[in-house]
Structure formats: structure tokens, C-alpha cells
C-alpha positions as CSV (number, residue, x, y, z in Angstrom):
1,M,-0.5,-118.2,35.1
2,D,-1.5,-121.7,36.4
3,K,-3.0,-121.3,32.4
4,I,0.2,-120.6,31.0
5,S,2.0,-123.0,32.7
6,N,0.0,-125.5,31.9
7,L,0.4,-124.7,27.6
8,K,3.8,-125.3,28.2
9,K,3.9,-127.9,29.4
10,E,1.7,-128.9,26.6
11,I,3.0,-127.2,24.2
12,I,7.0,-128.9,25.1
13,N,5.3,-132.2,25.6
14,T,3.6,-131.2,21.5
15,L,7.7,-130.5,20.6
16,D,9.4,-133.8,22.7
17,S,6.7,-136.5,21.0
18,N,7.1,-135.1,18.0
19,K,10.6,-135.5,17.9
20,A,11.8,-132.1,18.7
21,L,15.7,-131.6,19.8
22,D,17.3,-130.0,22.7
23,I,13.6,-129.0,24.5
24,V,14.9,-125.5,26.6
25,S,11.7,-123.8,28.6
26,I,13.5,-120.2,30.1
27,D,11.2,-118.4,32.5
28,L,11.4,-115.0,31.5
29,E,9.8,-112.9,34.5
30,G,11.9,-109.8,35.4
31,K,13.4,-110.5,32.0
32,S,11.2,-109.1,29.5
33,S,7.5,-108.0,29.8
34,M,7.0,-109.5,26.0
35,A,6.3,-112.7,27.2
36,D,6.2,-115.0,30.6
37,F,7.9,-118.2,29.1
38,M,10.4,-118.8,25.9
39,I,10.8,-122.0,24.3
40,I,13.6,-122.7,22.4
41,A,13.9,-126.9,20.7
42,S,15.6,-127.8,17.2
43,G,14.4,-129.6,13.9
44,T,16.1,-132.0,12.3
45,S,15.4,-130.2,8.7
46,S,13.3,-127.6,7.6
47,R,10.4,-129.4,6.8
48,H,10.7,-130.9,10.7
49,I,11.0,-127.5,11.5
50,Q,8.0,-126.4,9.6
51,S,5.7,-129.1,11.1
52,L,7.0,-128.3,14.3
53,S,6.1,-124.8,13.9
54,E,2.5,-125.5,12.8
55,Q,1.6,-128.0,15.6
56,V,2.8,-125.9,18.5
57,F,0.4,-122.9,16.5
58,E,-2.5,-125.3,16.4
59,K,-1.9,-126.0,19.7
60,F,-2.1,-122.2,21.2
61,K,-5.5,-122.0,18.8
62,N,-7.1,-124.6,20.7
63,N,-5.8,-123.8,24.1
64,G,-7.2,-119.8,22.9
65,V,-4.7,-118.1,22.1
66,Q,-6.2,-115.6,20.6
67,N,-3.6,-113.5,17.7
68,C,-0.9,-116.0,17.5
69,K,1.1,-116.2,14.8
70,I,4.1,-117.6,13.4
71,E,7.5,-115.5,12.2
72,G,9.5,-116.3,10.0
73,K,7.7,-118.1,7.4
74,D,10.4,-117.9,4.2
75,S,13.0,-119.6,6.3
76,N,14.1,-122.7,6.0
77,D,16.1,-122.9,9.1
78,W,13.6,-121.1,11.6
79,K,10.5,-120.0,12.8
80,L,9.2,-118.1,15.4
81,V,5.9,-118.7,17.2
82,D,4.4,-116.0,18.8
83,G,1.8,-117.6,21.9
84,I,1.4,-113.7,23.3
85,D,2.2,-114.8,26.6
86,L,4.5,-117.8,25.6
87,I,7.3,-117.5,22.9
88,V,8.7,-120.7,21.3
89,H,11.3,-120.4,18.5
90,I,12.2,-123.7,16.2
91,F,15.7,-123.6,14.9
92,N,17.9,-126.1,12.8
93,P,21.1,-126.8,15.0
94,E,23.5,-124.3,13.2
95,K,21.3,-121.5,13.5
96,R,20.8,-122.0,17.4
97,K,24.1,-122.2,17.9
98,F,24.8,-119.1,16.1
99,Y,22.4,-117.1,18.0
100,E,22.7,-118.3,21.3
101,L,18.9,-117.8,22.7
102,E,19.9,-120.1,26.0
103,K,22.4,-118.2,27.2
104,M,21.5,-114.8,26.7
105,W,18.3,-115.2,28.2
106,S,19.1,-117.3,30.6
107,E,21.6,-114.3,32.4
108,L,20.1,-112.0,34.1
109,M,19.6,-108.7,30.9
110,P,20.3,-105.5,32.1
111,K,17.9,-102.9,29.9
112,E,20.2,-101.8,28.2
113,K,20.7,-105.5,26.7
114,V,17.0,-106.2,26.2
115,I,16.4,-102.9,23.9
116,I,19.5,-103.5,22.0
117,W,18.2,-107.4,21.5
118,K,14.7,-105.4,20.5
119,I,15.6,-103.4,18.0
120,Y,18.3,-106.0,16.6
121,L,15.6,-108.4,16.1
122,K,13.0,-105.6,13.9
123,I,16.2,-105.3,11.9
124,Y,16.5,-109.0,11.2
125,Y,12.5,-109.2,10.6
126,Y,13.1,-105.9,8.2
127,F,15.4,-107.5,6.1
128,Y,15.3,-110.6,5.9
129,L,11.8,-112.2,6.6
């Protein structure tokens, strides 16, 4: 877990030094088996969001995270960088407010809500990405 905590700090520092806005880290332990942490940040434009996602992706690769990937490559206002044990969402501020991931994942979630959220994400990926 120390390796993941250190990587989390490095990702947050990368986002911060590259002018990401409103960076939030959420501990997913006991809430989800998909990852240990989620980081949410905002970018100021589609180019900024793209650049941030590519920099986070490179940090994962440089730290030996195998099979990491960027989801939402065709989206201008949202990217997800899947670092296996650490997930990074980068939104434009309007989309971030719409999805309210901080609120959803900061609360203790019953399993039913987690299942519904996973189904929603699969449908969203299928139709919009």
C-alpha cells in the first residue's frame, strides 16, 4: 500500500504542478474492489484535460503500472486514467458538477449503489465512448 500511497502523492503533485483545479483524493477501501484510491481534478479546457491525462498516464507507466489506459479519448470534457489500483478522473468543471463523483464516493455506498454505478458506467462507455 505504501507504493500506491507514494504514487498517489506523485500523481497529485503532477496534477497540481500542471495547474489542475480542485484536486480531490478519495479512499475507496471498503467501498469498491475496483481500486484503492480515486483522484478527481478539473482542467480548464479540452487541451488542458488531454494534457493532464497524458501526463498522469506517463507517471503510471514510469512507475511500472502495467496495463494502464486512458478512457474517454474522444471526449473533450472528461478523461479517466485507469492506473489499476488508482483511478484518476479529469473533468471540465461543468461535467464534474453534473456527475458529483466526490459526493457519491465520499459517502459509504451500499453494494446496490455500487452495482448500479458500474452498470451505468458500462452503458455510458458503450454508447458515448
